[in-house]
N, C-alpha and C positions, 0 to 999 in steps of 0.2 A: 345515460351518462350525462352529467352536467358539463356543458362546454364552457371552457374557461379561456380568458385571454391571458397568455403567459409571455413574460419577457425575461431575458437572460442577461445578466451583467457578468461578463467574463466568459466569452465564447471560446474557451480553450477546449481541451479534449473532452472533459466531463460535461461542461455546459452545453456545448454544441450537440453532443450525442443525446443528452436528455431532451433538449429542445426538439431534435429530429424525431425522437421516439414519442414525445407528447403530440407532435404534429401528426404522426401516423395514427395515433390513438384518437384523433378527431378534435383536438384542441387547437385554438388559434394562437400562433406565435406572432406577437405584435412586432417585435424587433429584438435585436441583440446588440451588445456593445463589445468592442474589441479594438485594440490599437495597433497590434503588430501585423505584419504582412501574413505571417503564418495563420493567425487567427482569422483574418479576412478570407484567406484561401479556404480554410476549413469550413467557415460559415457558408461560403458560396457553394462548396461541394455538397454539404449535407442539408443546407437550408436555402435552396435557390429561391430568389425572389423576396427574401426577408431582408428588411433594411438593417443596416449597421449604424447605430446612433450613439450619441453620448449617453452615459449612464443615467443622468437625470431625465432625459427624454424617454428612455426605455421605461423607467419607473413610472412616469406620468401616464403611459399608455396601458399599463398592465394591472389586471386584478390580482394575478399571482406573479410575484417577482422572485426570480431565482438568482442568488448571489453565488457564483461559482468562481471564486477568487482564491488565491493562496491563503493558507491559514493565518499567516502573519499580517495579511492585509485586510482581513475580514472586518475587524472592529473599525479600522479607519474608514473603509468604504461605507460601512453602515452609518457612521457618524456624518460623513460627507453627504450622503443621500438624505439623512434626516434634516441636515442643515439646509439642503437645497429647496425644501418646501414641497417636494413632489410626492412625499409619502403621506398617505391619507388614512383616516380611520377605517378599519375593516379590511384593509388591503392585506393579503397574505404574503408574507416574506419568508422564503426558504433559503437556507444556505446548505452547501454540500460538504462542509468541513466535517471530518470525523472527530477531530479533537474538540471542537467547540460545541457548546449547547446553546441555550436560549439567551444566556447573558451577553453573548457577543452581539446580539441584535437589540440590546437594551435601548439604544438611542432611537431606533425606529419604533420600538414598542411604546416608548413615551409619546410618540406621534399618533398612536392608535393602531399601529400595524399589529398583525397577528402572526407571531413568529413560529417557525417550525425548523428544527434541525433535521436535515434530509440527506443522509450520507449513503451513497451506494457503495457496498462492500465489493468492489470490483476494480480491476485495473483496466484502463482505457487506452486505445490507440488513437482515438479521434477520427476514425474512418468508419465506413459503412459496415466493417466487420463487427463493430460493437452493437449494431442495431438489433441483432437477433439474440444477444446475450441477456440472460436473466440473472438477477442476483437478489440478495437480501439487502434491505435498506435499514440502517441504524437510525431510528427516529427518536426525537425528543420533542414533546409538545404539551401544552396544557390540555385539559380535558376538552375544552371547546374546539380545539383544532385537530383532535385526533381523527375524527371521521374523515375530514378532507385529506389529511396526511395518508391515511390508509387507502382512500380512493385513488389518490395520485399514484401510489405504489402499485395498486392493482392495474391501473391504466398502463403502466410500464411493464406489466407482466412479472413484477417482482414480488417479494415476500417481506412483509412488515415485521420489524423486530424493535421493541421498545427498550431504550437505554436511559437510565436515570441521569439527570443533569450532572450529578457528582461523579459519575463513572465514565463520562465521555472520553477523557484522556486515557484511561485504562483500556477502554474498548478499542480506541484507535491504536494504542501501543501494541495490542494483541495482533491487530491486522498488519501493522507495519512490520512487526517482528517476523511474522510468518511470510508475508508477500514480498516486502522490499528487501529484507535480508536474504530471502531465498534467491533473488536475482544475483546478489553479490556472491553467494555461495556457489551457485551454478556457474557463474562466469569464472570464478577462481578454479573450479574443477575443469572447465574447458581449457583454461590456460595451462594447467598441469598436463592435461592429455596432449595438448599440442607439443609440449616439451618432451613427452614420453613416446609419442608415436612417430614412426618413420614416415617420411614423405615419399612421393613417387608411386610406382605401381602397387595397387592393392591398398593404398592409403584410405582410411575411413575418417570422415569428419567427426570431431569430438561430439557434436550434437547428436549424430546418429548413434554413437556409443551410449551416450547418457540418456537419451529420450526414453527408451523402454525401461531402463533401470530406474530412473527417477519417477516416471509415471507410476510404476508398480510400488515404489517406496512411498510416494505421496498417497496413493489409494490405500495402501495397507496402514499407514500411520493415521489417516483420517478415520479408518474403520476400527482399528485395534489399539491406537495409542501406543504406549510404551511397549506393549507386547509385540509390536512390529519391529522392534530394534534387532538389527543383525550386525555382523561385522566383528572386527578384532576387539573392540572395547567391551562389548557385552559378553564376549567369550573370555575376556581376561587374557588375551593373547599378547603378552607384553613384548615378545620378540618381534612380532609383526609391527607393533606400534613403534618400537625402536627403529626398525627398518624404514618405516614411513618417515620418521623424523630425520633420519640420516639422509634419506633420498631427497627430502625437501631442502635440507641444508646444502647438500652437494649440487643441487640443480640451480642454486642461486636464483630462486624465484622471488617474487615480490614478498618482502618481509611481512606484509599484512596478511598474506595467504598462510604463512607459517603460524602467525599469531592466531588466525581464525581456526586453523586445524587444532591447535593446542587447546584453545578455549572451548571449542565445540566438543572435543574429546573429553575434557574434564566435565562439562555439563552432561554429556552422554553417560559417563561413569556414575555421576551422581544419580541420574534418573534410573539407570540400570540397577544400582544398589537399592534405591528406595523402593523400586517395584519388585524387588526380590529376584531379578534376573542375574545379578552378579553378587557374589559373596562380599562381605566387608573386607576380608583379607585380599581377595583379588582386586577389588576396587582400590585398596590402598596401594597395591603394586602398580596399578595403572597410573594412579596419581603421582607416584614417585617418579616413574619414567617421564611423565609430562613435566614435572617440576624440574627435573634434571635437564630436560631439553630447553626449558625456559632460561635456566642459568647459563647453559651453553650458548644460547642465542644472545643473551645479554653480554656475555664475555666477548663474543665475536664482534658485537657492535662497539664495545669499548676499545678493542684492539684496532678496529677500523678507524675509530675516531681519535686514536692516539692517547686514550685516557688510561690504558692499562699501566699499572705501576705507579700512578700518580697519587 
């Protein structure tokens, strides 16, 4: 294994964990940058003895520079570093953004840097829990940088997956829709369970109810796709769907939860019909119930805001 000197700009959850994993793999971590107290504490915990420096100083010390900054800051940071004079020809520059490809590093490429988009398809806690996790990395690079990109992924125990520059945003949208929106969906489900379950003796935490159910549903959906669909929508059970909508309305839950239920139910009906799990007639009945529920919700909002009859 070729030992490399690696620096990280943006020692947040992702950057710090990647640096720690590269260090465990035998590479030299020269330094990291980070300005918040949380970042410094994270770096001290996972990277003891590693200096925390200004970004330009990190860049000057490193053969491989990792930019692990928010998507909307990446181009600005790349331009600032290029203007600082610390980027040199032949230096490898990686960023961990899922959305961006090589174009985001154009200012550094003009200075002779060798760019790689290096996105871990994983959610991070920023603690040592992440050190044993392995994942796929969504990579974009020119032919000359592919060998190093794949070697770095292997050093992390990951799997390399190549993504065309033009498809980076679509690739990232797929991950965000599945992972980020899942958190919102599960949190909404837990809120509903808290409202439905009695407290006191024999009470069960919502997470304990949902964990085995959701784990099985996730495993089945990853293995079988639409064939894993279960529940009232795929059965065309409109009376149960009406009961759900009525219960959500009467419980006075967050309106966004009701909206999410209705939209996901419509999307589920569409997929169930397309995959042949639900007849067109039954799918139409399900959609009608959901449309009526949307109108009822809108009417209630208008009444509450005093707009009815205007």
